[in-house]
Structure formats: C-alpha cells, structure tokens
C-alpha positions in Angstrom: 0.0 0.0 0.0 1.3 3.5 -1.0 0.2 6.5 1.0 1.3 10.1 0.9 2.0 11.5 4.4 3.6 14.9 5.2 4.8 15.2 1.6 6.5 11.8 1.6 5.3 8.9 -0.6 5.3 6.0 2.0 5.1 2.2 1.3 3.6 -0.1 4.0 5.8 -3.1 4.8 5.0 -6.5 6.6 6.4 -5.2 9.9 3.8 -2.4 10.1 6.5 0.0 9.1 6.6 2.6 6.3 9.4 3.0 3.8 10.5 6.1 1.9 12.6 5.6 -1.2 15.4 8.1 -1.9 13.8 9.1 -5.2 10.9 10.4 -3.2 12.9 12.7 -0.9 12.5 16.5 -1.2 15.4 18.5 -2.7 15.7 20.9 0.2 17.3 19.9 3.5 15.0 22.3 5.4 11.9 20.8 3.7 13.1 17.3 4.6 13.8 18.3 8.2 10.4 19.9 8.5 8.4 17.2 6.8 10.1 14.5 8.8 8.9 16.0 12.1 5.4 16.0 10.7 5.6 12.4 9.5 6.8 11.1 12.9 4.0 12.9 14.7 1.3 11.6 12.3 2.5 8.0 12.4 3.8 7.5 15.9 0.5 5.9 17.1 -0.3 3.8 14.1 3.0 2.4 12.7 6.0 0.6 14.2 8.9 1.7 12.1 9.9 4.4 9.6 12.6 3.4 7.0 14.3 6.0 4.9 16.7 5.4 2.0 19.1 8.4 1.6 21.2 8.6 -1.5 24.8 9.8 -1.4 23.8 13.1 -3.2 21.6 14.0 -0.2 23.9 12.6 2.5 23.5 15.9 4.4 20.0 14.7 5.2 21.5 12.0 7.5 22.2 14.4 10.3 18.6 15.5 10.4 17.3 12.0 10.6 19.7 10.8 13.3 18.8 13.8 15.5 15.2 12.5 15.4 16.1 9.0 16.5 16.9 7.2 13.3 19.8 4.8 13.3 21.9 3.1 10.6 20.6 -0.2 9.3 22.5 -1.0 6.1 24.0 0.6 3.0 25.2 0.2 -0.6 27.7 2.1 -2.7 25.4 5.1 -3.2 22.8 5.0 -0.4 22.3 4.4 3.3 19.2 2.9 4.9 18.1 4.4 8.2 15.3 3.3 10.5 13.4 4.7 13.5 11.3 2.8 16.0 8.0 4.4 16.6 7.1 1.7 19.2 9.6 0.8 21.9 9.6 -3.0 21.2 9.1 -2.8 17.4 11.1 -5.6 15.6 13.8 -4.4 13.2 14.7 -7.1 10.8 18.4 -8.0 10.9 20.6 -6.4 8.3 22.7 -8.6 6.0 25.2 -10.1 8.4 27.3 -12.3 6.1 29.2 -12.4 2.8 28.9 -15.2 0.3 31.7 -17.2 -1.3 31.9 -20.1 -3.6 34.6 -22.8 -4.2 34.7 -25.3 -7.0 36.1 -28.8 -7.2 36.7 -29.7 -10.9 38.2 -33.0 -11.7 38.9 -34.0 -15.3 38.9 -37.4 -17.0 42.5 -38.0 -16.1 41.7 -37.8 -12.4 43.4 -34.4 -12.2 42.1 -31.6 -9.9 42.1 -28.0 -11.0 43.9 -25.8 -8.5 45.1 -22.2 -8.2 47.6 -20.2 -6.2 46.8 -16.7 -5.1 49.3 -13.9 -5.1 48.4 -12.6 -1.7 48.3 -16.0 0.0 51.2 -18.2 1.0 49.2 -21.3 1.8 50.0 -23.0 -1.5 47.5 -24.4 -4.0 43.7 -24.6 -3.4 40.6 -25.0 -5.4 39.4 -22.0 -7.4 36.6 -19.7 -6.1 35.8 -16.3 -4.7 33.0 -13.9 -3.8 29.4 -14.3 -5.1 28.5 -10.9 -6.5 25.3 -9.0 -5.5 22.2 -10.6 -7.1 24.4 -13.4 -8.6 23.2 -17.1 -8.5 25.4 -19.7 -6.9 25.8 -21.7 -10.1 26.6 -18.6 -12.2 29.3 -17.5 -9.6 30.9 -21.0 -9.6 31.3 -21.1 -13.3 32.4 -17.4 -13.5 35.1 -17.7 -10.8 36.6 -20.8 -12.3 36.8 -19.2 -15.7 38.3 -15.9 -14.4 40.9 -17.7 -12.3 41.9 -20.5 -14.7 40.3 -19.9 -18.1 38.6 -23.3 -17.8 34.9 -23.6 -18.7 32.9 -25.8 -16.3 29.4 -27.1 -16.0 27.9 -27.0 -12.5 27.0 -30.4 -11.1 26.1 -30.1 -7.3 26.6 -28.4 -4.0 28.8 -30.7 -1.8 29.5 -28.7 1.3 28.7 -25.5 3.2 31.1 -23.7 5.4 30.4 -20.9 7.9 33.2 -18.7 9.2 33.3 -15.8 11.7 34.8 -13.3 11.8 35.4 -12.6 8.1 35.5 -9.4 6.1 33.7 -6.3 7.3 33.1 -7.8 10.7 30.6 -10.2 9.1 30.2 -14.0 8.9 31.0 -15.8 5.6 29.0 -18.6 4.0 31.2 -20.6 1.7 29.4 -22.8 -0.8 31.5 -25.7 -2.1 30.5 -27.0 -5.5 31.3 -29.9 -7.8 31.7 -29.0 -11.5 32.5 -30.8 -14.7 35.4 -29.4 -16.7 34.4 -28.6 -20.4 37.8 -27.4 -21.5 41.4 -28.3 -20.5 43.8 -25.5 -21.5 44.6 -23.1 -18.7 44.5 -19.4 -19.5 44.3 -17.2 -16.3 42.1 -14.1 -16.8 42.5 -12.6 -13.4 46.3 -12.2 -13.4 46.2 -9.5 -10.7 44.9 -12.0 -8.1 46.0 -15.4 -9.4 49.7 -16.3 -9.6 49.4 -19.8 -11.0 46.8 -22.4 -12.0 47.3 -26.0 -12.9 46.0 -29.5 -13.1 47.3 -31.9 -10.4 46.7 -35.6 -9.8 44.0 -36.0 -7.1 46.0 -38.5 -5.1 49.1 -36.4 -5.2 47.1 -33.4 -4.0 45.5 -35.4 -1.1 49.0 -36.6 0.0 50.7 -33.2 -0.2 51.7 -32.1 3.3 51.5 -28.5 2.2 47.8 -28.7 1.4 45.4 -27.6 4.2 43.3 -30.4 5.8 40.2 -28.4 5.0 41.0 -28.3 1.3 41.6 -32.1 1.4 38.3 -32.7 3.2 36.4 -30.7 0.4 38.0 -32.8 -2.3 37.3 -36.1 -0.5 33.7 -35.1 0.0 33.4 -34.4 -3.8 34.8 -37.8 -4.6 32.5 -39.6 -2.1 29.2 -37.7 -2.2 27.0 -36.6 -5.1 25.8 -33.7 -3.0 22.7 -31.5 -3.6 21.7 -31.0 -7.2 19.8 -28.0 -8.6 16.1 -28.5 -8.7 14.1 -28.6 -11.9 13.2 -25.0 -12.3 10.3 -25.7 -14.6 8.3 -27.2 -11.8 8.7 -24.0 -9.6 7.5 -21.3 -11.9 5.1 -20.0 -9.2 8.2 -18.4 -7.5 8.2 -15.0 -9.1 11.8 -14.0 -8.4 15.3 -15.2 -9.3 16.1 -18.4 -7.2 18.0 -21.6 -7.0 17.0 -24.6 -4.9 19.1 -27.6 -4.3 17.9 -31.1 -3.2 19.5 -34.5 -2.6 19.6 -36.6 -5.7 16.7 -39.1 -5.9 
C-alpha cells in the first residue's frame, strides 16, 4: 500500500513500518527536516517503524534523521538505509550479516584436480573460487570464478559442502558454498592475473597426499569424490516463484 504523508510517498511493509525511497525525498534539507517531524508525529500511534533510503547526493539529510532518533541499518555504494522505532519494542529485521563465497572442485577425465595459487596467499594451491556478486546465482558464480581464475569452462553439477566462518571481512560472517563442476575445456589461461599467480591440473591422489595442502582443502575434495551432493532443482516445476532463485535437493 502506498500513501502520501507529510509530503512523503510511503510504502507499507509487513512489519507495520513505512518505507520512503530516496527518489521520493524532497530536494531541500529544510523541507526534509520539517516534513520528517510532521511524518513522525502523524504515524507514531499507528506504525511501528519508519525506513528512509538516503542517496549519497543527499547525505547531508542523514544528520537531520539521526537527531530525530533514526539509526543506521545497512548501506550500498550510493545509499544508506536508516530506521526509526516508533514503538519501543518494534522488531527491526536483521541487516545482511554475512558475505557469500563459492569454491569449486573440478576433476577431469585424467583424475586431475584444478587448483590455483593466489598472489596474496602463502598457503599453497587450493581450489578456485571467490565472492558471489550481488544478485548473482550460486551456479553462475561458480562457473564465472573458475573461468576468471583459470580460463577453464565448467558445468555446475552439485553443492557438496557449506562452510560458515566468523569473523570474516567487514566484521561479518562468511558462508562458503562448495560445489562440484565438470570441466568442459582443458587449456589453462588465467584471466585474473592480478589475483592469481598460477593455476594447474594436479593428480588428485598427489594433492591429497601433499603435506602443504590444508586439511580443510583435502576434506572438500574427499567429499566431492565420495558424495553426489545437492543438485539443482528442476526450475520448470517451480514457476510459481516470481523471483530469481536456485533450490538444491539431494539426488533421488
């Protein structure tokens, strides 16, 4: 439901809160400051929360909002999201509290494992992988990361493991999705030369017996060899979900 209150276009959310998008903010700081007081007064008895997106071009508005009891919730490159409780015990949904990563076990027909060596890391060779980009699907990220780091094209097969680490970057947790993929090409041609120092195929048994390889890396590869993992669901049977999604289930 959209309702105009105190000069703001407000959108009702499931938490009985109202949201104001940054495109609907007034141009003037004084007008924003004045209207915000009116908005708070008019909604304090009927709503639980007020959310305001403030874009970077109007970042001077932030001081007005925080003086009225708004606090920081989350942000992106060009905006910050602030929220104010109108009711003392109103529930504020948790902000994103983790980063996402993906790692890929790719073994060719010669029983060789694809591994990479990062320039900034001294832990030796490990499986390729990296961050899942904003709005990116797991399967897309897995194939993209392998190609960027090694030049090898792969076909996603399954999810074989899930790791959870804290603390990680930006004082957040990290969820690390380990995947199995089938190599479609063989010739290594590193694209991301700034991050990756070397990439190569190595015999699986040799890798598992290498004392310089971390036990965690070995456990991932062993799991990929032993378990089929969770395969991607048949998307055609789930067309009622009106958003981008991926679901993974055990193989029948």
